[in-house]
C-alpha positions in Angstrom: 0.0 0.0 0.0 3.0 2.3 -0.3 3.4 4.5 -3.4 7.0 4.1 -4.6 6.4 5.5 -8.1 8.1 8.9 -7.4 11.3 7.7 -5.7 14.7 6.6 -7.0 15.0 2.9 -6.7 17.6 1.8 -4.1 19.3 -0.3 -6.8 20.4 2.8 -8.5 22.2 4.3 -5.5 25.9 3.5 -5.3 28.1 6.4 -4.0 31.2 4.3 -4.6 33.8 7.0 -3.6 32.0 8.1 -0.5 34.4 9.3 2.2 33.0 10.4 5.6 36.6 11.4 6.5 36.4 13.9 3.6 33.1 15.2 5.0 34.7 15.8 8.4 37.7 17.5 6.8 35.3 19.9 5.1 33.7 20.7 8.4 37.0 21.3 10.2 38.4 23.4 7.4 36.0 26.3 8.1 35.9 25.8 11.9 32.7 23.7 12.4 32.5 21.7 15.6 29.7 19.3 14.6 28.5 17.3 11.6 24.7 17.2 11.4 23.9 14.2 9.1 20.7 13.9 7.1 20.2 10.2 7.7 16.7 10.2 6.4 14.6 12.8 4.6 11.1 13.0 3.4 11.3 10.3 0.7 12.0 7.8 3.5 15.4 6.4 2.3 17.6 5.4 5.3 21.4 5.7 5.2 22.0 3.1 7.9 21.4 -0.6 8.3 17.7 -0.7 9.3 14.7 -2.9 9.2 13.2 -0.6 6.6 13.6 -2.0 3.0 14.1 1.4 1.4 17.6 1.8 2.8 21.3 1.4 2.2 21.1 -2.3 2.7 19.3 -2.7 -0.6 21.8 -0.7 -2.7 25.0 -1.8 -4.5 27.0 0.3 -2.0 29.5 -2.1 -0.4 27.2 -5.0 -1.6 24.5 -3.9 0.7 26.8 -4.1 3.8 27.5 -0.4 4.0 26.3 1.8 6.8 27.0 5.5 6.2 25.9 6.6 9.7 28.3 4.1 11.2 31.1 5.3 9.0 30.4 9.0 9.9 30.2 8.2 13.6 33.7 6.7 13.4 35.0 9.6 11.3 33.6 12.2 13.8 35.4 10.4 16.7 38.6 10.4 14.6 38.4 14.1 13.9 37.1 15.2 17.3 33.7 16.4 15.9 30.3 16.1 17.5 27.7 14.0 15.7 24.1 15.2 15.1 21.4 13.4 13.1 18.6 14.7 11.0 15.9 12.0 10.9 12.8 13.2 9.1 9.6 12.3 11.2 7.6 12.0 8.0 7.7 9.6 5.1 6.0 10.2 1.8 5.6 6.5 1.2 3.3 6.4 4.2 1.4 9.6 3.2 3.2 11.6 5.9 4.5 14.4 3.6 6.4 17.6 4.0 5.8 19.4 7.3 3.5 16.6 8.6 5.6 15.9 11.6 4.9 12.2 10.9 1.1 12.5 10.7 -0.2 10.2 8.0 -2.9 11.5 5.7 -4.7 8.2 6.1 -5.4 7.8 9.8 -5.6 4.0 9.4 -1.9 4.0 8.6 -0.8 6.0 11.6 -0.2 3.3 14.2 1.8 1.2 11.7 3.9 4.2 10.7 4.5 5.2 14.4 6.1 1.8 14.9 8.3 2.2 11.8 9.5 5.6 12.9 10.0 4.6 16.6 12.1 1.7 15.4 14.2 3.9 13.1 14.8 6.4 15.9 15.8 3.7 18.3 18.3 2.3 15.8 19.9 5.6 15.2 20.2 6.6 18.9 21.2 3.2 20.3 23.8 1.9 17.8 26.1 4.8 16.8 27.4 6.3 20.0 26.5 9.7 21.3 24.2 11.8 19.1 24.4 15.3 20.5 21.8 16.9 18.2 18.6 15.6 16.8 16.7 17.4 14.0 13.0 16.7 13.7 12.3 19.0 10.7 8.7 20.0 10.5 8.2 19.0 14.2 7.3 15.4 15.4 3.8 14.4 16.5 4.8 10.7 17.2 5.2 9.8 20.8 9.0 9.3 21.3 9.5 10.5 24.9 10.6 7.1 26.2 13.2 6.8 23.4 14.6 10.3 23.8 14.7 9.9 27.6 16.6 6.6 27.3 19.0 7.4 24.5 19.2 11.2 23.9 18.9 12.8 27.3 22.0 14.9 26.6 21.0 15.9 23.0 19.8 19.2 21.9 16.6 18.8 19.8 15.3 20.8 16.9 11.5 21.0 16.8 8.9 18.7 18.3 7.7 18.6 21.8 11.2 18.0 23.2 12.7 21.0 21.4 15.6 22.8 23.1 16.9 24.8 20.1 15.0 27.0 17.6 14.9 27.8 13.9 15.2 31.5 12.8 12.2 31.1 10.4 14.2 31.3 7.2 17.0 29.4 5.5 19.1 32.5 4.9 21.7 31.6 7.5 21.0 35.0 9.2 19.2 36.0 12.4 17.3 39.2 12.8 18.6 41.5 15.6 18.2 41.3 18.5 18.5 37.5 18.6 17.2 36.6 22.1 18.0 33.0 23.0 15.5 33.0 25.8 11.9 32.0 25.0 8.7 31.3 27.0 8.4 27.6 27.8 4.8 27.5 26.5 6.0 28.7 23.1 8.9 26.3 23.0 6.6 23.3 23.8 4.6 23.9 20.7 7.5 22.3 18.9 7.7 24.9 16.1 8.7 28.1 17.9 11.1 30.4 15.9 13.1 33.5 16.5 9.9 35.5 16.5 9.1 33.9 20.0 12.4 35.1 21.5 12.2 37.3 24.5 14.8 38.3 27.1 12.2 37.7 29.8 11.6 34.1 28.7 11.7 31.2 31.2 13.4 28.7 28.8 16.8 28.8 27.1 16.6 27.7 23.5 19.5 28.9 21.2 18.9 29.8 17.6 20.4 27.8 14.8 20.7 29.5 11.5 20.9 27.1 8.6 21.7 27.8 5.0 22.9 26.0 1.8 26.3 26.6 0.3 24.5 26.9 -3.1 22.0 29.8 -3.3 18.5 28.4 -2.6 19.7 24.8 -3.4 20.6 22.1 -0.8 21.5 19.3 -3.1 24.4 18.9 -5.6 23.8 19.1 -9.3 25.8 20.4 -12.2 23.6 23.4 -12.3 23.4 24.1 -8.6 27.2 24.1 -8.2 27.2 27.3 -10.3 25.2 29.0 -7.5 27.9 28.7 -4.9 27.8 31.6 -2.5 30.7 34.0 -2.4 33.0 34.2 0.7 31.6 37.6 1.4 28.1 36.3 1.3 29.1 33.5 3.7 30.8 36.0 6.0 27.7 38.0 6.2 25.9 34.9 7.3 28.6 34.3 9.9 28.3 37.9 11.3 24.5 37.5 11.5 24.4 34.1 13.1 27.5 33.3 15.2 28.0 37.1 15.5 24.5 37.5 16.9 25.0 34.8 19.5 23.5 31.9 17.5 24.8 28.8 15.7 25.8 28.9 12.0 24.8 25.7 10.2 26.2 25.6 6.7 25.4 22.6 4.5 27.8 20.4 2.5 26.4 18.2 -0.2 28.3 15.3 -1.8 27.8 14.6 -5.5 26.6 11.2 -6.8 30.0 9.6 -6.1 29.7 10.3 -2.4 32.4 13.0 -2.4 32.1 16.7 -1.7 33.2 18.4 -5.0 36.8 19.7 -4.9 35.6 23.3 -5.7 33.4 23.2 -2.6 36.2 21.8 -0.5 38.4 24.7 -1.5 35.6 27.2 -0.8 35.2 25.8 2.8 39.0 26.2 3.3 38.8 29.8 2.0 35.9 30.5 4.4 37.9 29.1 7.3 40.9 31.1 6.3 38.9 34.3 6.2 37.3 33.7 9.6 40.8 33.1 11.0 42.2 36.1 9.4 39.6 38.3 11.0 39.3 36.7 14.4 42.2 34.4 15.3 44.4 37.0 17.0 42.8 39.7 19.1 44.7 42.9 19.5 43.7 42.9 23.2 41.1 41.2 25.4 39.7 41.6 28.9 37.7 39.0 30.8 35.1 38.8 33.6 34.3 42.4 34.0 31.3 43.2 36.2 29.4 46.4 36.0 28.0 48.8 33.3 31.3 49.9 31.8 34.2 47.9 30.4 37.3 49.6 28.8 40.2 48.5 26.8 43.1 50.9 26.5 46.1 50.8 24.2 49.6 52.1 24.9 49.6 53.5 21.4 46.8 53.9 18.8 45.7 50.7 17.1 43.8 50.1 13.9 40.6 48.1 14.7 37.6 46.7 12.8 35.8 44.5 15.2 34.7 44.4 18.9 33.5 41.0 20.1 31.6 40.9 23.4 30.3 38.0 25.3 27.9 38.2 28.3 27.7 35.7 31.1 24.3 34.5 30.1 24.0 32.0 32.9 22.4 34.8 34.8 20.0 35.4 31.9 20.4 38.0 29.2 20.8 41.0 31.4 22.1 43.5 28.9 19.2 45.3 27.2 21.0 48.3 25.7 24.6 49.1 25.1 27.0 51.2 23.0 30.6 50.8 21.7 32.6 54.0 21.9 36.2 54.6 20.9 38.7 57.3 21.8 40.1 59.1 18.8 42.4 62.1 19.3 41.0 62.6 22.8 37.4 62.5 21.5 35.0 59.7 22.4 33.0 58.6 19.4 30.2 56.0 19.3 30.8 53.3 16.6 28.0 50.9 17.4 25.0 50.3 19.7 22.4 47.6 20.3 20.2 45.7 22.7 21.5 42.2 22.8 24.9 40.9 23.8 24.1 37.5 25.2 26.3 34.5 24.1 28.2 36.7 21.6 27.9 39.9 19.7 30.2 40.9 16.9 30.2 44.7 16.1 32.1 45.6 13.0 32.8 48.8 11.2 35.3 50.5 8.8 38.9 50.4 10.0 39.6 53.1 12.5 42.6 54.0 14.6 41.8 54.4 18.3 43.5 54.7 21.7 40.7 53.0 23.7 37.5 51.1 23.3 34.6 51.4 25.8 31.6 49.2 26.3 28.8 51.2 28.0 25.6 49.5 29.2 22.7 51.9 29.6 19.8 49.4 30.2 20.1 46.2 32.1 18.5 43.8 34.5 20.6 43.0 37.6 24.4 43.5 37.4 25.8 42.6 34.0 28.9 40.4 33.8 31.0 40.6 30.7 32.7 37.2 30.2 35.0 38.7 27.6 35.5 41.7 25.3 38.0 41.4 22.5 39.2 43.9 19.9 40.4 42.9 16.4 
């Protein structure tokens, strides 16, 4: 009773050159700390050894003995990367389409599909070591609390009733500002809260994760899509408005049909990593653990600066509600930047300017702010 007319037959899938080591090298080259692997998407194909027929076991890849999730788990351990898994709650073959959260269009199929998905999730979480992030794209309406409690109690979870991280609401790789990571628990429990629900007065902590494809508006490799590769400047803009707004930057990598990430993409990731390092590896000067409403960095002689990176001790909630960055130029104090949110991290950037001092001034706050660090680049 399952419609397979629209899917690629498993017999045609043979990524013979697939290298999960190469995937990890791509992640490391631009500074990523985790690989989030799409182990199953909406068409239902599973890239691990599973009970489900539409899976890697019924392909020519390694004569049906291959297990891409196992290979990636081992590569992540080898390269010191965290492993996250995207396992789509829906399955078009069961009539649980895009955004369904796993709800079948035909209610008579729901119980049977629930068993299928629960089995798949148990396999993924019990056989491949620590999975530190779970993505339930489109939420998850299937009861999985017992499985999550048993196997994923230390995981952060995207969407669904167990959500502990949030989507911005777009796939641009950018957050709007201010990007509050606090949210009301009642909103988070809906399973589909976004950045729009953020509030500094929230009673739950749910960081924002800004995802975007390397190719403009295209997640999957193709000869045409590869021509849409975003420039380094475009990717840096994403970095500034995701990690630089206190969120997480999630940048995709897509292998071609051989299983390898194209060489041009690999070089692009390296170039992105080199640019991030060039701008942020070596601060001119930093200060740490400064309590109060004013933090100052002074230089013995004028320095050319372009960035100020500030991090608040958000364990005491997001206390800073309004701040400004001022610099001393020829004995005159000039405001270069201002905003509301500092939180986990805030990168302020501007045209190169030669200064003798940099001052962070907090004009609105709750309680006494504590600056974990302020660095000038």
